C-alpha positions as a LaTeX table, in Angstrom:
\begin{tabular}{lrrr}
\hline
Residue & $x$ (\AA) & $y$ (\AA) & $z$ (\AA) \\
\hline
Met1 & $-118.93$ & 20.86 & 68.01 \\
Ala2 & $-119.73$ & 24.74 & 68.11 \\
Lys3 & $-123.09$ & 25.38 & 69.30 \\
Ser4 & $-125.57$ & 27.74 & 67.27 \\
Lys5 & $-125.87$ & 31.44 & 68.37 \\
Ile6 & $-128.76$ & 34.32 & 68.18 \\
Arg7 & $-128.07$ & 36.94 & 65.66 \\
Tyr8 & $-130.24$ & 39.88 & 64.55 \\
Val9 & $-130.91$ & 40.58 & 60.44 \\
Cys10 & $-132.03$ & 43.54 & 59.24 \\
Ser11 & $-135.27$ & 42.85 & 56.81 \\
Asn12 & $-134.63$ & 45.68 & 54.73 \\
Cys13 & $-131.16$ & 45.42 & 53.69 \\
Gly14 & $-129.86$ & 42.32 & 55.18 \\
Ser15 & $-127.13$ & 43.79 & 57.84 \\
Ile16 & $-126.25$ & 41.14 & 60.54 \\
Ser17 & $-125.48$ & 42.40 & 64.16 \\
Ser18 & $-124.89$ & 40.21 & 67.51 \\
Arg19 & $-127.40$ & 42.10 & 69.31 \\
Trp20 & $-130.84$ & 44.04 & 68.65 \\
Leu21 & $-131.03$ & 47.38 & 67.71 \\
Gly22 & $-133.50$ & 49.75 & 67.29 \\
Arg23 & $-132.19$ & 51.28 & 64.12 \\
Cys24 & $-130.13$ & 49.43 & 61.43 \\
Pro25 & $-126.50$ & 50.91 & 61.39 \\
Gln26 & $-126.47$ & 50.16 & 57.58 \\
Cys27 & $-129.77$ & 51.38 & 56.07 \\
Gly28 & $-130.96$ & 53.76 & 58.91 \\
Glu29 & $-134.43$ & 51.89 & 59.00 \\
Trp30 & $-136.20$ & 51.55 & 62.26 \\
Asn31 & $-137.32$ & 48.42 & 63.83 \\
Thr32 & $-136.19$ & 46.12 & 60.91 \\
Met33 & $-133.63$ & 43.88 & 63.03 \\
Ile34 & $-134.96$ & 40.32 & 63.31 \\
Glu35 & $-134.00$ & 37.62 & 65.68 \\
Glu36 & $-132.79$ & 34.17 & 63.61 \\
Gln37 & $-130.86$ & 31.40 & 64.70 \\
Gln38 & $-127.03$ & 31.46 & 63.70 \\
Pro39 & $-125.95$ & 28.03 & 62.09 \\
Ala40 & $-123.03$ & 26.63 & 63.61 \\
Gln41 & $-119.72$ & 27.50 & 62.23 \\
Val42 & $-117.30$ & 25.41 & 60.29 \\
Pro43 & $-113.93$ & 24.84 & 61.50 \\
Pro44 & $-111.36$ & 26.78 & 59.14 \\
Ala45 & $-109.88$ & 23.27 & 58.07 \\
Ala46 & $-113.13$ & 21.64 & 56.84 \\
Ala47 & $-114.09$ & 24.85 & 55.15 \\
His48 & $-110.75$ & 24.88 & 53.26 \\
Arg49 & $-111.17$ & 21.14 & 52.49 \\
Gln50 & $-114.90$ & 22.02 & 51.06 \\
Arg51 & $-113.69$ & 24.82 & 48.85 \\
Ser52 & $-110.69$ & 22.52 & 47.56 \\
Gly53 & $-111.16$ & 21.24 & 44.07 \\
Asp54 & $-110.64$ & 21.60 & 40.22 \\
Gly55 & $-112.85$ & 24.48 & 39.88 \\
Cys56 & $-112.98$ & 26.57 & 36.52 \\
Lys57 & $-109.81$ & 27.40 & 34.80 \\
Ala58 & $-109.24$ & 31.08 & 33.63 \\
Ala59 & $-109.64$ & 31.77 & 30.01 \\
Ser60 & $-109.26$ & 34.82 & 27.56 \\
Leu61 & $-112.57$ & 36.57 & 26.31 \\
Gln62 & $-111.71$ & 35.66 & 22.88 \\
Asp63 & $-111.50$ & 32.07 & 23.54 \\
Ile64 & $-114.86$ & 31.70 & 25.28 \\
Ala65 & $-117.28$ & 30.06 & 22.87 \\
Met66 & $-120.66$ & 31.93 & 22.65 \\
Glu67 & $-123.59$ & 30.08 & 24.09 \\
Lys68 & $-126.93$ & 29.80 & 21.96 \\
Met69 & $-129.55$ & 31.17 & 24.01 \\
Thr70 & $-133.04$ & 30.10 & 22.95 \\
Arg71 & $-135.88$ & 31.81 & 24.58 \\
Ile72 & $-139.19$ & 30.55 & 25.40 \\
Ala73 & $-141.70$ & 32.81 & 23.75 \\
Thr74 & $-145.00$ & 33.33 & 25.70 \\
Gly75 & $-147.19$ & 34.73 & 23.05 \\
Ile76 & $-148.04$ & 37.58 & 25.36 \\
Gly77 & $-146.20$ & 40.28 & 23.36 \\
Glu78 & $-145.89$ & 42.96 & 26.40 \\
Leu79 & $-144.52$ & 40.36 & 28.56 \\
Asp80 & $-142.04$ & 39.27 & 25.85 \\
Arg81 & $-140.99$ & 42.81 & 25.25 \\
Val82 & $-140.11$ & 43.30 & 28.92 \\
Leu83 & $-138.11$ & 40.30 & 29.18 \\
Gly84 & $-136.15$ & 40.96 & 26.19 \\
Gly85 & $-137.76$ & 38.48 & 23.81 \\
Gly86 & $-139.34$ & 35.76 & 25.93 \\
Ile87 & $-138.21$ & 33.58 & 29.00 \\
Val88 & $-134.73$ & 32.38 & 29.20 \\
Pro89 & $-134.32$ & 28.80 & 30.37 \\
Gly90 & $-132.71$ & 28.50 & 33.70 \\
Ala91 & $-133.68$ & 31.96 & 34.81 \\
Leu92 & $-135.14$ & 33.05 & 38.13 \\
Ile93 & $-137.96$ & 35.82 & 37.74 \\
Leu94 & $-139.20$ & 37.50 & 40.60 \\
Leu95 & $-142.68$ & 39.29 & 40.14 \\
Ser96 & $-143.86$ & 41.55 & 42.88 \\
Gly97 & $-146.72$ & 44.14 & 42.96 \\
Asp98 & $-149.49$ & 45.11 & 45.29 \\
Pro99 & $-152.12$ & 43.00 & 46.69 \\
Gly100 & $-154.88$ & 42.55 & 44.63 \\
Ile101 & $-152.98$ & 44.09 & 41.58 \\
Gly102 & $-153.26$ & 40.94 & 39.48 \\
Lys103 & $-149.97$ & 39.17 & 40.01 \\
Ser104 & $-151.64$ & 35.74 & 40.51 \\
Thr105 & $-153.92$ & 36.30 & 37.44 \\
Leu106 & $-150.75$ & 37.34 & 35.39 \\
Val107 & $-148.82$ & 34.27 & 36.23 \\
Leu108 & $-151.79$ & 31.84 & 35.64 \\
Gln109 & $-151.98$ & 33.29 & 32.11 \\
Ile110 & $-148.36$ & 33.35 & 31.60 \\
Ala111 & $-148.47$ & 29.30 & 32.79 \\
Ala112 & $-151.35$ & 28.66 & 30.24 \\
Ala113 & $-149.41$ & 30.68 & 27.39 \\
Val114 & $-146.04$ & 28.42 & 28.05 \\
Cys115 & $-148.38$ & 25.33 & 28.01 \\
Asp116 & $-149.62$ & 26.08 & 24.34 \\
Gln117 & $-146.18$ & 26.66 & 23.31 \\
Ser118 & $-143.54$ & 24.54 & 25.27 \\
Gly119 & $-145.37$ & 21.88 & 27.44 \\
Ile120 & $-146.02$ & 21.14 & 30.96 \\
Val121 & $-146.06$ & 23.80 & 33.61 \\
Leu122 & $-145.76$ & 23.08 & 37.39 \\
Tyr123 & $-147.75$ & 25.84 & 39.35 \\
Gly124 & $-147.03$ & 25.47 & 43.02 \\
Ser125 & $-149.13$ & 27.42 & 45.39 \\
Gly126 & $-148.91$ & 28.26 & 49.05 \\
Glu127 & $-151.56$ & 30.87 & 49.23 \\
Glu128 & $-154.56$ & 29.26 & 47.56 \\
Ser129 & $-156.00$ & 25.75 & 47.23 \\
Ala130 & $-156.32$ & 24.05 & 44.13 \\
Gly131 & $-159.93$ & 24.57 & 44.08 \\
Gln132 & $-159.32$ & 28.25 & 44.12 \\
Ile133 & $-156.83$ & 27.95 & 41.25 \\
Lys134 & $-159.47$ & 26.13 & 39.18 \\
Leu135 & $-161.99$ & 28.79 & 40.03 \\
Arg136 & $-159.70$ & 31.41 & 38.52 \\
Ala137 & $-158.72$ & 29.27 & 35.68 \\
Gln138 & $-162.38$ & 29.02 & 34.57 \\
Arg139 & $-163.16$ & 32.53 & 34.75 \\
Leu140 & $-159.87$ & 33.38 & 32.61 \\
Gly141 & $-160.84$ & 30.47 & 30.27 \\
Ile142 & $-158.10$ & 28.40 & 30.65 \\
Glu143 & $-158.51$ & 24.67 & 30.22 \\
Ser144 & $-155.02$ & 23.20 & 29.59 \\
Ala145 & $-154.52$ & 19.68 & 30.40 \\
Ser146 & $-150.56$ & 20.45 & 30.65 \\
Leu147 & $-150.94$ & 22.79 & 33.83 \\
Ile148 & $-150.21$ & 20.83 & 36.80 \\
Ile149 & $-151.39$ & 22.66 & 39.91 \\
Gln150 & $-149.67$ & 21.61 & 43.18 \\
Ala151 & $-151.00$ & 23.28 & 46.70 \\
Asp152 & $-148.43$ & 23.08 & 48.83 \\
Thr153 & $-146.27$ & 24.95 & 51.33 \\
Ser154 & $-143.51$ & 22.67 & 51.14 \\
Leu155 & $-140.51$ & 24.04 & 48.74 \\
Asp156 & $-139.11$ & 20.56 & 48.83 \\
Ala157 & $-142.09$ & 18.90 & 47.81 \\
Val158 & $-142.72$ & 21.40 & 44.79 \\
Leu159 & $-139.08$ & 20.68 & 43.92 \\
Asp160 & $-139.23$ & 16.81 & 44.11 \\
Glu161 & $-142.39$ & 17.19 & 41.96 \\
Ala162 & $-140.39$ & 19.50 & 39.57 \\
Gln163 & $-137.38$ & 17.35 & 38.91 \\
Arg164 & $-140.09$ & 14.10 & 38.28 \\
Arg165 & $-142.07$ & 15.89 & 35.77 \\
Arg166 & $-139.16$ & 18.18 & 34.01 \\
Pro167 & $-141.65$ & 20.97 & 33.40 \\
Ala168 & $-140.94$ & 23.72 & 30.91 \\
Leu169 & $-141.47$ & 26.27 & 33.43 \\
Val170 & $-142.25$ & 26.17 & 37.22 \\
Val171 & $-144.27$ & 28.97 & 39.16 \\
Val172 & $-143.73$ & 29.56 & 42.88 \\
Asp173 & $-146.93$ & 31.57 & 44.52 \\
Ser174 & $-145.65$ & 33.14 & 46.86 \\
Ile175 & $-142.04$ & 33.03 & 48.24 \\
Gln176 & $-143.32$ & 34.21 & 51.63 \\
Thr177 & $-145.79$ & 31.02 & 52.05 \\
Met178 & $-142.76$ & 28.39 & 51.37 \\
Phe179 & $-140.70$ & 26.73 & 53.89 \\
Cys180 & $-137.82$ & 24.41 & 53.77 \\
Asn181 & $-138.18$ & 21.52 & 56.09 \\
Asp182 & $-134.55$ & 21.60 & 57.50 \\
Ile183 & $-134.55$ & 25.25 & 58.10 \\
Asp184 & $-135.54$ & 26.81 & 61.51 \\
Gly185 & $-138.05$ & 29.75 & 61.01 \\
Thr186 & $-141.75$ & 30.16 & 60.18 \\
Pro187 & $-142.57$ & 30.79 & 56.53 \\
Gly188 & $-141.61$ & 34.41 & 55.29 \\
Ser189 & $-138.95$ & 34.70 & 57.84 \\
Leu190 & $-135.49$ & 35.80 & 56.48 \\
Ala191 & $-134.09$ & 32.67 & 56.99 \\
Gln192 & $-136.70$ & 30.84 & 55.22 \\
Ile193 & $-136.76$ & 33.37 & 52.30 \\
Arg194 & $-133.14$ & 33.34 & 51.76 \\
Glu195 & $-132.82$ & 29.64 & 51.93 \\
Ser196 & $-135.87$ & 29.15 & 49.76 \\
Thr197 & $-134.33$ & 31.71 & 47.03 \\
Ser198 & $-131.01$ & 29.94 & 47.11 \\
Arg199 & $-132.79$ & 26.59 & 46.55 \\
Leu200 & $-134.76$ & 27.78 & 43.70 \\
Met201 & $-131.89$ & 29.26 & 42.08 \\
Thr202 & $-129.71$ & 26.07 & 42.32 \\
Phe203 & $-132.62$ & 24.15 & 40.85 \\
Ala204 & $-133.13$ & 26.60 & 37.83 \\
Lys205 & $-129.61$ & 26.61 & 37.07 \\
Thr206 & $-128.60$ & 22.77 & 37.33 \\
Met207 & $-132.27$ & 21.92 & 35.58 \\
Asp208 & $-131.93$ & 24.67 & 33.00 \\
Ile209 & $-135.92$ & 25.07 & 33.56 \\
Pro210 & $-137.18$ & 29.00 & 34.43 \\
Val211 & $-138.94$ & 29.81 & 37.60 \\
Ile212 & $-141.31$ & 32.36 & 38.01 \\
Val213 & $-141.46$ & 33.46 & 41.99 \\
Ile214 & $-144.07$ & 35.90 & 43.15 \\
Gly215 & $-142.98$ & 38.25 & 46.23 \\
His216 & $-145.12$ & 40.26 & 48.43 \\
Val217 & $-144.41$ & 44.00 & 48.89 \\
Thr218 & $-144.23$ & 45.98 & 52.04 \\
Lys219 & $-146.43$ & 48.94 & 52.76 \\
Glu220 & $-143.67$ & 51.22 & 51.33 \\
Gly221 & $-143.74$ & 49.57 & 48.00 \\
Thr222 & $-140.46$ & 47.36 & 48.31 \\
Ile223 & $-140.09$ & 43.51 & 47.96 \\
Ala224 & $-140.76$ & 42.05 & 51.61 \\
Gly225 & $-137.77$ & 40.09 & 52.79 \\
Pro226 & $-134.11$ & 40.71 & 52.67 \\
Arg227 & $-132.77$ & 42.97 & 50.06 \\
Met228 & $-130.26$ & 40.30 & 49.02 \\
Met229 & $-133.15$ & 38.39 & 47.55 \\
Glu230 & $-133.22$ & 40.80 & 44.48 \\
His231 & $-129.68$ & 40.55 & 43.93 \\
Met232 & $-129.93$ & 36.57 & 43.90 \\
Val233 & $-132.46$ & 36.30 & 41.13 \\
Asp234 & $-131.87$ & 36.99 & 37.32 \\
Val235 & $-135.01$ & 39.39 & 36.78 \\
Val236 & $-137.11$ & 41.69 & 38.86 \\
Leu237 & $-140.49$ & 42.47 & 37.59 \\
Tyr238 & $-142.81$ & 45.23 & 39.24 \\
Phe239 & $-146.39$ & 44.87 & 38.61 \\
Glu240 & $-147.94$ & 48.38 & 39.18 \\
Gly241 & $-151.57$ & 50.20 & 38.71 \\
Glu242 & $-154.12$ & 51.69 & 40.79 \\
Arg243 & $-156.56$ & 49.39 & 41.70 \\
Asn244 & $-159.40$ & 51.55 & 40.67 \\
Tyr245 & $-158.29$ & 52.00 & 37.01 \\
Gln246 & $-157.96$ & 49.28 & 34.28 \\
Phe247 & $-154.44$ & 50.40 & 33.36 \\
Arg248 & $-151.34$ & 48.15 & 34.61 \\
Val249 & $-147.83$ & 48.51 & 34.01 \\
Leu250 & $-145.24$ & 45.59 & 34.03 \\
Arg251 & $-141.74$ & 47.31 & 34.50 \\
Ser252 & $-138.19$ & 45.30 & 34.54 \\
Ile253 & $-136.36$ & 47.18 & 37.34 \\
Lys254 & $-133.51$ & 44.23 & 37.02 \\
Asn255 & $-132.75$ & 42.12 & 33.69 \\
Arg256 & $-129.47$ & 40.01 & 33.25 \\
Phe257 & $-130.83$ & 39.11 & 29.98 \\
Gly258 & $-132.22$ & 42.28 & 28.25 \\
Ser259 & $-132.80$ & 45.92 & 28.91 \\
Thr260 & $-134.51$ & 47.43 & 31.95 \\
Asn261 & $-136.03$ & 50.27 & 29.79 \\
Glu262 & $-139.22$ & 48.20 & 28.56 \\
Ser263 & $-142.44$ & 48.35 & 30.12 \\
Gly264 & $-145.52$ & 46.34 & 29.39 \\
Leu265 & $-149.29$ & 47.75 & 29.38 \\
Phe266 & $-152.10$ & 45.85 & 30.22 \\
Thr267 & $-155.80$ & 46.50 & 31.00 \\
Met268 & $-157.72$ & 44.41 & 33.80 \\
Glu269 & $-161.19$ & 43.04 & 32.59 \\
Thr270 & $-163.58$ & 40.66 & 33.69 \\
Thr271 & $-161.49$ & 37.78 & 31.50 \\
Gly272 & $-158.44$ & 38.74 & 32.92 \\
Leu273 & $-155.44$ & 40.71 & 31.66 \\
Ser274 & $-155.43$ & 41.91 & 28.17 \\
Glu275 & $-152.54$ & 43.46 & 26.32 \\
Leu276 & $-152.75$ & 47.18 & 25.65 \\
Ala277 & $-151.72$ & 47.91 & 22.00 \\
Asn278 & $-152.68$ & 51.56 & 21.97 \\
Pro279 & $-152.51$ & 53.06 & 25.41 \\
Ser280 & $-152.65$ & 56.76 & 24.07 \\
Lys281 & $-155.99$ & 56.16 & 22.88 \\
Leu282 & $-157.15$ & 54.66 & 26.09 \\
Leu283 & $-155.79$ & 57.47 & 28.15 \\
Leu284 & $-157.36$ & 60.19 & 25.95 \\
Ala285 & $-160.69$ & 58.19 & 25.29 \\
Glu286 & $-162.72$ & 60.69 & 27.06 \\
Arg287 & $-161.04$ & 63.93 & 26.75 \\
Ser288 & $-163.31$ & 66.95 & 26.26 \\
Ala289 & $-162.12$ & 69.31 & 23.64 \\
Asn290 & $-161.90$ & 73.26 & 24.06 \\
Thr291 & $-161.85$ & 73.10 & 27.86 \\
Ser292 & $-159.28$ & 75.23 & 30.13 \\
Gly293 & $-156.88$ & 73.70 & 32.26 \\
Ser294 & $-156.06$ & 71.21 & 30.12 \\
Ala295 & $-152.93$ & 70.06 & 28.24 \\
Ile296 & $-151.93$ & 66.90 & 26.03 \\
Ala297 & $-148.01$ & 65.59 & 27.29 \\
Ala298 & $-145.87$ & 63.61 & 25.26 \\
Val299 & $-144.05$ & 61.38 & 27.92 \\
Met300 & $-141.73$ & 58.32 & 27.85 \\
Asp301 & $-142.42$ & 55.16 & 29.73 \\
Gly302 & $-139.19$ & 53.40 & 29.34 \\
Met303 & $-138.76$ & 53.57 & 25.71 \\
Arg304 & $-142.59$ & 53.72 & 24.73 \\
Pro305 & $-143.95$ & 57.21 & 24.18 \\
Leu306 & $-147.18$ & 57.89 & 25.65 \\
Leu307 & $-149.76$ & 60.70 & 25.36 \\
Gly308 & $-151.55$ & 61.74 & 28.61 \\
Glu309 & $-153.76$ & 64.41 & 29.57 \\
Ile310 & $-152.89$ & 66.64 & 32.24 \\
Gln311 & $-155.70$ & 68.54 & 34.00 \\
Ala312 & $-155.16$ & 71.61 & 36.22 \\
Leu313 & $-157.56$ & 73.54 & 38.35 \\
Thr314 & $-156.95$ & 76.86 & 40.14 \\
Thr315 & $-159.34$ & 78.45 & 42.43 \\
Arg316 & $-159.41$ & 81.18 & 44.98 \\
Ser317 & $-158.07$ & 79.84 & 48.37 \\
Val318 & $-160.09$ & 80.33 & 51.37 \\
Phe319 & $-157.20$ & 79.32 & 53.57 \\
Ala320 & $-154.65$ & 81.04 & 55.26 \\
Val321 & $-151.83$ & 78.93 & 53.15 \\
Pro322 & $-153.33$ & 77.78 & 49.98 \\
Arg323 & $-153.66$ & 74.17 & 48.88 \\
Arg324 & $-151.40$ & 72.34 & 46.56 \\
Thr325 & $-152.44$ & 68.86 & 45.55 \\
Ala326 & $-150.66$ & 66.76 & 42.96 \\
Ser327 & $-152.26$ & 63.36 & 41.78 \\
Gly328 & $-149.74$ & 61.31 & 39.26 \\
Met329 & $-147.08$ & 63.62 & 39.63 \\
Asp330 & $-144.35$ & 64.48 & 42.38 \\
Tyr331 & $-145.61$ & 67.15 & 44.48 \\
Asn332 & $-142.10$ & 68.86 & 44.98 \\
Arg333 & $-142.05$ & 69.44 & 41.05 \\
Leu334 & $-145.15$ & 71.03 & 41.05 \\
Ile335 & $-144.15$ & 73.67 & 43.72 \\
Ile336 & $-141.16$ & 74.18 & 41.86 \\
Leu337 & $-143.18$ & 74.88 & 38.62 \\
Leu338 & $-145.51$ & 77.25 & 40.53 \\
Ala339 & $-142.70$ & 79.41 & 41.94 \\
Val340 & $-141.45$ & 79.63 & 38.41 \\
Leu341 & $-144.75$ & 80.82 & 37.16 \\
Glu342 & $-145.05$ & 83.26 & 39.88 \\
Lys343 & $-141.46$ & 84.60 & 39.32 \\
Arg344 & $-140.75$ & 84.62 & 35.73 \\
Ile345 & $-144.49$ & 85.10 & 34.32 \\
Gly346 & $-145.88$ & 87.34 & 36.91 \\
Met347 & $-148.82$ & 84.93 & 38.13 \\
Asn348 & $-150.45$ & 85.80 & 41.47 \\
Leu349 & $-150.85$ & 82.15 & 42.34 \\
Gly350 & $-150.24$ & 82.98 & 46.28 \\
Thr351 & $-154.19$ & 83.33 & 46.83 \\
Gln352 & $-154.87$ & 80.34 & 44.70 \\
Asp353 & $-155.68$ & 76.45 & 45.53 \\
Val354 & $-153.82$ & 74.35 & 42.81 \\
Tyr355 & $-154.70$ & 71.00 & 41.89 \\
Ile356 & $-153.12$ & 68.77 & 39.45 \\
Asn357 & $-154.35$ & 65.46 & 37.98 \\
Val358 & $-152.95$ & 63.10 & 35.49 \\
Val359 & $-155.89$ & 61.48 & 33.63 \\
Gly360 & $-156.13$ & 57.79 & 33.73 \\
Gly361 & $-154.07$ & 56.78 & 36.76 \\
Leu362 & $-150.80$ & 57.39 & 34.72 \\
Arg363 & $-147.82$ & 58.02 & 36.84 \\
Ile364 & $-145.33$ & 60.84 & 35.45 \\
Thr365 & $-141.99$ & 60.76 & 36.63 \\
Glu366 & $-139.97$ & 62.48 & 33.87 \\
Thr367 & $-139.27$ & 66.29 & 33.63 \\
Ala368 & $-140.65$ & 66.38 & 29.92 \\
Ala369 & $-144.08$ & 66.97 & 31.50 \\
Asp370 & $-142.93$ & 70.29 & 33.14 \\
Leu371 & $-144.36$ & 72.57 & 30.02 \\
Pro372 & $-147.36$ & 70.99 & 29.80 \\
Ile373 & $-148.15$ & 70.99 & 33.56 \\
Ala374 & $-147.35$ & 74.62 & 33.34 \\
Leu375 & $-149.20$ & 75.62 & 30.75 \\
Ala376 & $-152.36$ & 73.57 & 32.00 \\
Val377 & $-152.09$ & 75.83 & 35.01 \\
Tyr378 & $-151.84$ & 79.00 & 33.09 \\
Ser379 & $-154.82$ & 77.46 & 31.08 \\
Ser380 & $-156.87$ & 77.27 & 34.32 \\
Phe381 & $-155.81$ & 80.58 & 35.97 \\
Arg382 & $-156.55$ & 82.69 & 32.86 \\
Asp383 & $-159.55$ & 80.60 & 31.77 \\
Met384 & $-158.41$ & 79.99 & 28.27 \\
Ser385 & $-158.08$ & 76.69 & 26.37 \\
Met386 & $-155.31$ & 75.15 & 24.53 \\
Asn387 & $-156.00$ & 73.73 & 20.74 \\
Ser388 & $-157.32$ & 70.58 & 21.48 \\
His389 & $-154.91$ & 69.18 & 18.61 \\
Met390 & $-151.83$ & 70.50 & 20.40 \\
Val391 & $-149.03$ & 68.43 & 22.07 \\
Val392 & $-146.46$ & 69.67 & 24.38 \\
Met393 & $-143.08$ & 68.72 & 25.88 \\
Gly394 & $-140.21$ & 70.10 & 27.33 \\
Glu395 & $-138.36$ & 70.62 & 30.57 \\
Val396 & $-138.56$ & 74.01 & 32.71 \\
Gly397 & $-135.70$ & 75.44 & 34.29 \\
Leu398 & $-135.65$ & 77.52 & 37.24 \\
Thr399 & $-134.75$ & 80.69 & 35.12 \\
Gly400 & $-138.02$ & 79.96 & 32.86 \\
Asp401 & $-135.78$ & 78.47 & 29.95 \\
Ile402 & $-137.18$ & 75.37 & 28.41 \\
Arg403 & $-134.60$ & 72.37 & 27.94 \\
Arg404 & $-134.39$ & 69.74 & 25.44 \\
Val405 & $-136.03$ & 66.16 & 26.24 \\
Pro406 & $-134.92$ & 62.99 & 25.18 \\
Gln407 & $-136.43$ & 60.82 & 22.02 \\
Ala408 & $-138.42$ & 63.81 & 20.86 \\
Leu409 & $-138.84$ & 62.25 & 17.34 \\
Arg410 & $-140.41$ & 59.08 & 18.80 \\
Arg411 & $-142.90$ & 61.34 & 20.68 \\
Val412 & $-144.00$ & 63.42 & 17.98 \\
Lys413 & $-144.61$ & 60.28 & 15.74 \\
Glu414 & $-146.53$ & 58.87 & 18.59 \\
Ala415 & $-148.83$ & 62.15 & 18.40 \\
Ala416 & $-148.93$ & 62.28 & 14.81 \\
Gln417 & $-150.44$ & 58.78 & 14.20 \\
Met418 & $-153.00$ & 59.94 & 16.95 \\
Gly419 & $-154.05$ & 62.71 & 14.86 \\
Phe420 & $-152.38$ & 65.74 & 16.67 \\
Asp421 & $-150.80$ & 68.24 & 14.18 \\
Gln422 & $-149.64$ & 70.96 & 16.48 \\
Phe423 & $-146.54$ & 70.67 & 18.78 \\
Ile424 & $-144.67$ & 72.81 & 21.10 \\
Ile425 & $-141.21$ & 71.36 & 21.57 \\
Pro426 & $-138.06$ & 72.79 & 23.25 \\
Lys427 & $-135.87$ & 74.66 & 20.60 \\
Gly428 & $-132.60$ & 72.37 & 21.33 \\
Asn429 & $-134.91$ & 69.73 & 19.99 \\
Leu430 & $-135.64$ & 71.03 & 16.66 \\
Glu431 & $-132.24$ & 69.65 & 15.13 \\
Asp432 & $-133.79$ & 65.95 & 16.15 \\
Leu433 & $-136.76$ & 66.35 & 13.56 \\
Asp434 & $-137.05$ & 66.23 & 10.12 \\
Arg435 & $-139.83$ & 68.70 & 9.34 \\
Thr436 & $-140.25$ & 66.98 & 6.05 \\
Ala437 & $-141.42$ & 63.75 & 7.89 \\
Phe438 & $-144.41$ & 65.59 & 8.98 \\
Pro439 & $-145.63$ & 67.96 & 6.10 \\
Asp440 & $-149.17$ & 68.11 & 7.89 \\
Cys441 & $-147.84$ & 69.16 & 11.12 \\
Gln442 & $-147.08$ & 72.74 & 12.91 \\
Ile443 & $-144.01$ & 72.20 & 14.91 \\
Met444 & $-143.22$ & 75.43 & 17.19 \\
Ala445 & $-139.95$ & 75.34 & 19.00 \\
Val446 & $-139.59$ & 77.64 & 21.84 \\
Ala447 & $-136.73$ & 78.72 & 24.17 \\
Thr448 & $-138.46$ & 80.17 & 27.26 \\
Leu449 & $-141.98$ & 79.64 & 29.12 \\
Arg450 & $-143.14$ & 82.99 & 28.26 \\
Glu451 & $-142.70$ & 82.26 & 24.46 \\
Ala452 & $-144.49$ & 78.87 & 24.93 \\
Ile453 & $-147.48$ & 80.63 & 26.51 \\
Glu454 & $-147.44$ & 83.01 & 23.78 \\
Arg455 & $-147.50$ & 80.22 & 21.03 \\
Ala456 & $-149.96$ & 77.93 & 22.99 \\
Phe457 & $-152.75$ & 80.97 & 23.58 \\
Lys458 & $-152.03$ & 83.35 & 20.32 \\
\hline
\end{tabular}
C-alpha cells in the first residue's frame, strides 16, 4: 500500500507543487502555497476497474429530450431577477461578500421566503448558535415553523439531517466553518473546502435539492479558498456595497441557468434588506440644483439603467504635485480625462487639485460616464452650473471625440421617467433613438468634447 505524501497547494489558483515555493508558478501570487496531506495513490489496475461500467451513451443533439425545469420563485423580485427567474432545483449557489455586508441576513430572508412558497428549509450554521439566529429572525420579523435551524460545524451531520427531512432548500453558513469527519485538516483548509464543496454538489444533484453556500472573501475581495470552488458550483453571487451606505448590490458572476448581466438592488434597514424598486430616485434624492461641479450620468448596472450624480471639485493646489482623488470610479480613468481636458480644451489643471465623488456609494465602471465626469470637472473649474434637468452620457476618446454607448434608448427612457428633459448623447447614438417617442425632451447629439461643453453651458 502506497503511503501518503505531503504536497503544497496554492490557495489562489489551486495549482499543486511537490515542494514549498514562495511564489506560485501558475498565478504569480506570493505566500499562497499551503501544505496538505496527499491521499494515497490508487494502483492503475484498480483505477481502471473503478472507471469501468456502462456509462452514458452518446446521442445526437436532435434526439435529446428537453427536460422541463421548474424554478422555485422566492418572492424576492431582485433575487429572482439575478438568478434568472428563481432557484433551480439541484443547483449549488455560492454567495460571497465582505464581512458585515448582510450575507447572513439575505440568506435568512431567502430561507423564510422559500418556507412560505415551498415548505421546509434547513439552515445549517457553523458560525452562529441557534439562539443568535433566533435573535436575527426576530429582528427581521421571521417566525416560520418550517425553518429548521441546525447549529453544527459537521457537514456530514447537516447532510444527514437534509436527507432525512428532504427540505426544499438547504443553507450552509459558511463553507469555511464546515468540516468532513474523514478528511484531514482544520475547517477552512484547502482539503476541507474542496471536499465539502464536492459533497454538497453530489447531494444537490442526486437529491434534486438546491443548496445555498455562504463563502468568505479575502482582503483583496476574492472568495477565500481554491479557485476550483468557483468552477464546481452552478451559480456565484457577490453581495457588494459600502457598509456606511444603505445601498447593496447583488451581482451574478457565474450562472449556468441564466444571464450574468442582471443585478439586484437592496437597501439595508433596521428590519433587514428591502428591495429597491427605483434606485435612481434614491441616488438623486438629496441633489442640490444649480450648483457647479455636478452632473447627472446615465450608466448601466448590468442590464438596468441607473442615474447617478457625479460631483467634481477643483481647487488651487498648495503642493508641488497636485492631488487627484477619485471615489466611486477608476483613478487611472480620471487621469486620462484630465489629460484630455488639458490638451483638447486648454484647461490649466496642472495647478489644481481635482476631487471626484460618485454620490450614494455607487461604483461606476463603464466608460459611458466619461463625458459627465469631464463636464463636472469643467463646471467646477469655471464655476458654472449645468441645467438641473440635464442627463449626460458618452465615452471620451483621447482625441477629444465622443463615442457611442450601448443601450442608449434604455438610459433615455429611465431618465425621462424621472422627469429629465434635456439629454447630451453621442452623435453615433442618435439613430438608436426615436425622437417622436420623447416629444417633450431636448436631445442634443455631440461629436466632440468641445461641442458637448458648448451645449451644456450655453
